[in-house]
N, C-alpha and C positions, 0 to 999 in steps of 0.2 A: 428359858432352852435346854433340852436334855445337852449336857457337854461336848456329846461326840457329834449332838448335829451343829453346835457351836462351832466346833472347831472345823466340821467340813464345811460349814457356811465360809468362815474367815479363809480357808483355802480357799475355794471357788472364787471368793470376791479378790483375792488378790491376783488370781491366774488369768481372770477374766481381762484385765485392763491392760494384759502383755498384748502385743503385737510384734510381728516380724514384718523385715522390708520386704522378703521374700515368703516362695513357700517353703520354709523349712523348721514352723515349728509341731515336735513329735507328741501324740497322744497315745497313748497303750495303755490299753485296759485287758488286764488277767482275771478271766472269772472266777469265780468261787469252784474246785474242783480241779480245775485243767491243769494241764500239767508243765510246769514250769519250763521244765528244761525245751521242749519242742517250743514253746514260745521263746526262747532265748537262740534257739536255732532258727524261727523264721526272721526275728529282728536282725541275726548276723548275715541271710542271704539277702536281706533289704539293704542292708549295708553295701553288701555286693552290688546290688544293682546300681545303689546311688551313686558309684564311681562313672555311671554313665550320664550322669545330669552334664548338662555344657557350660554352664556357668559355674567358674571355678570357684567361685565365692560360695554360692550357694551349694557345692559339691560337697565343699568344707565344712561347713556348720552342718550339714546335713548326717554326711559320715562322724562326725565328732560329737553330734547329740546322738545318735545310734549307739557309740563307743561307752558314751557315758551310763544311757538307759542300761547296756548290758553290763558294765562293773559297777551300777548301784543294785542291778536286781543278785546279781553273784555274791556280793560284796553284806548281804540282809538277808536273803532264803535259801535255803536248800530246797525248800519246796512253795506252792503256791500257800499263801495266808489262808485260814478257813474262809473270811470273805472276798477274798481275791486282792486286788492290787490297782491300783492307776497310776500312771508314772507318766511325769511332763518334762520333756527338756528342750532348751534350744537356744539360739544367739537374739537375744530382744533387742540388743543394740540400734540406736537411733542412725549411728553414723557409718556412714561406708566404708566398710574395711576394718571396723574395729570390732570387738568381741565383749559379749554381756552375754556368759552363758547362765543361764537358771535349770537346775532339773530340782524336781518335787517331786515328792509322791507319796501317797497315803492311801491307808486301810480302810475304807467307809465301814460306818453304821452298820449297813445292810449288804447282803452279801449281792456281788457283780455278778448280772446275767448274760453279760453280753463279752465278746472280746472284739477288739479296736486297735488296730493301728491305721493312723492318720498323719499324714506330714499337709498342713496348711500355715497359713500367715496367723493364725491365732488358734488357740487350744481349742479342743473340743471336749465340751463339760458338761453335755444336756445331760449324759449318764449319773453322775451326782448330783446336779440340780432335781432331777426325780426324787433323790431319797430326801429332799429337804421337802417337799410337797408334804405339807402336813395333811397325815391320817385322821386328824380329830376336828373338824369343821361341824359347826351348829349353824345352823339359820337363824334369825332372829327378825320380828315383826314386834314392833310398838305399834297403837293403833289406837283412836278414838274416832268420832265424828266428823271432827273438824281437818284434822290430819294424820298420817302416819309415816312409818320409816321403816325399812326391811337393810337386811345385811346380812354378813355372818360376823362370825367368830373362828376367824382360824387361826390356830396355837396360841399366841397372845396377843394377838392381832384384832380389833373390830374395824369392819371394812363395812363402810355406809354404800349400798347399791340402788337407791331409791328412795324418793320422797313422795309424799301423795298432799293434795291441799283440795280436797273436794268442793264442790261447788253445792252444798245443801242449805234450803232456804230452811229460816227460822219458824217454828213451833206458832200454827195462825192462832189466835186467839180469841177471834170472833167466831159468833154460832151460825148453825143453819147449814144450808148447801156448801157456803164457801170456804167453810171450816172444814167442811168433808173434801171437797176438792182440793185444797191447799194441802189435806194430809196425805191424800192420794198422791199426788204429785212429790210430796216429800218423802215417802216411802218409795217410791220408785227410784228417788236419785239414790237415798243409802245404798238402795236392791243394787243397782247399776256399780257404785263404792263398790261395794262388797264385792263383785265379781270381777270388778278392776284390779282389788287387790288379791284377790282369789288365782286369778289368771298368773300375776306377778309371785305367784307362790312358787310357782313352777317350776322357779330356779333349783330350789328345794329337792327337786327328785333326783340330783345329782348323785351320784352313786356314793361320793366321797364327804355329802352331809351325813353328819352320823344322826343329828337331832334337830328338832326345832323347837324354839322358844317363842311363846307370846306373850304380851305385856299390854295391857289397857284396863280402862276402866270399867264397873260392873255398868250396867250389863253388856255395853254395847260388843267387846269382845266376844264374849259368851254366845251371845245371838250371832256374830259372824261365824262362829264354828258350829253351832247349833247348826247352822241351814246345809254344813255339807258342801258349800262351794268349792271347797280345795280340792285338789286331784287327791285320790284314794292314798298314792304313793306318799304323798303331805302329809295327811291327816294319818298317817301310821307313825311316822314319826315326828308327832308331836310329845315333849317329854316333859314339858314343865305349861303352864298357865299361871301366869302372873297376874296380880291387882296393881295395877300404877294407872298414876292421876296423869301423865302425860304422853305424850308419843311424839315426838321431837326427835333426830338425830341424838341427840344428850341423852336421850332417854334409852337406847339400846346398850350404852355402859350400867344404866342403872338396871334395867333387865337380864343383865349377866350376873350384876353383883346381889341379883334374889333370886339367882337361879343357883346358887353354888351347891346347894346338895345335891343337883340332878348334875353339874359338871366338876365331879372329884377329881377326873384325872385330864382336869384341863391345863393346859402352860398357865394361863393368864389367872386364871383363880389360884392355881398353887402360889405364883410369884408373889400375887396380893397378899396372901394370906404371910408367907415366908416373910414381907417384911413387914406385915401390922405386928407380928409378933417382935420385929427384933423394934420395930420404934415403940413398943408396949412396954418392954423390957427396958429399953432407955429410959423410958419417963418416972419410971419408978425407981430408979437408980441404982438397978440391978450391975452389980460387982461382976457377973460372966461376961456382959459385955464389952465387946474392943471394936474401935474402928482407927484405922491407920495404918499406913502399909508395912511400915516397920514392925509394929506390933504385933501386926498379923502373921510375919514370915516367920519371927521369932519364936510366939506361940503354935506355929505349925512346926515348926524345927523341932519344937519342943513336943510334940505329940498331944497338946493341949486344946487343940478346937476341937469342938462336937460337932458345930454345923457354920460351913462359910459360907457368905451370899457375896457376891461379884456385878459389878455391873456390867452389863455387856457391851459397853462402849468404854471400858477400862482399854488402858496402853495394852495392846495386844501381846507385848512380851511379857509385863508383869500378870498379865491374864494368865499366861501359860505357865510362869512360874508358881503360881498360886494353885493351879489346877493340878499341874504336877504333884506338889507336897501333899495336896487334899486327900487325893489318890492314894499315894504313899503311906501317909499315914491313916489311911481309914476314917478320914473327916468326911460327914456329908456335906453336899453343897448345892445352892441355888444360883443358878445368871440369870439376872435381873434385868429385862427390858424398861427400856422408857416411855412403851406405850400406853402406861398409866401412872395415875398420879403419885400416886407412890412408890412406882419406878423412878419417878423424873426427880422426887425427894432424894429418894435413897441416894442417885447418881451427885445430887448436887452434894450432899455429905462426905464426898468422895467416893464413893461406890464401891468401898470394900470394908465388910463388917464380918464380926465373927460371934458367934457365943459358944463361950468355953466350956469345958467340962465339968469344971470346978476352982 
């Protein structure tokens, strides 16, 4: 996962679990290109309006949150940052009459386009969640005449959406008219199955789907494609057709693996390749391979790390320290998910590794 997106993911995950006893959690979105001083003035006016809140406790919490937001904005910025900024503040204490204020702020990886000021029982996070939606989605279909599976490759995750087990009669060995009749029935069942698959492929029309991968045995998948039963919008998205022997849910992973040349910009492919290189170098006893957090922290501080690998399930505080050091020292880095066998294996050996410069 892209480091900026990972940090945003962690930020959102942390805040979406927070709740207030009353309507007193404040969310502020300042879009890119907007005037910071105007936004601060608006928040100060809202602070005055909040004095009219009847509940003394809620009034105190809302006015305090607004003051903290204004203070944090003034302390950190003289003008709106290039991509805008989102800031969240409020009392999340579960105990009546006690205080547990949090103030969290983030400059998102993509420019904010909307201005928001909201006071609710929970933080407003949808504009940030929209930035986490993958723009790198591929449709997947594996098929033969006995079964099929379809789904999506979304970032570094394979999602199965539907499976098929068509009822197609076997080939008839007898001769004469009986054989011809069974052949016609069989061909009709195959055509009906193909039509059902083609109709299901309409989910790949969605504009978020960048391309479609189809796998299966020769000639089944080729006959299916050649009949042009799929919508034209889907056919135009086909970027890879792969010869495969199986067509189960598991085969979707194989389809992705066999289509790496067409998926050079996909997160899952990049992750697996990075971990593969790491493990191969371990297997040959490469002295430039390092794992263990203490050794890697020392190597980062000494600017010796060429490429850092960290599992996305690593302790968040350790993750922040490692990534910050990598950025400061100019080290390349990859964040590895556990959505594939290589990522799980990497996590099990500690979830942090490095390739040294020399």
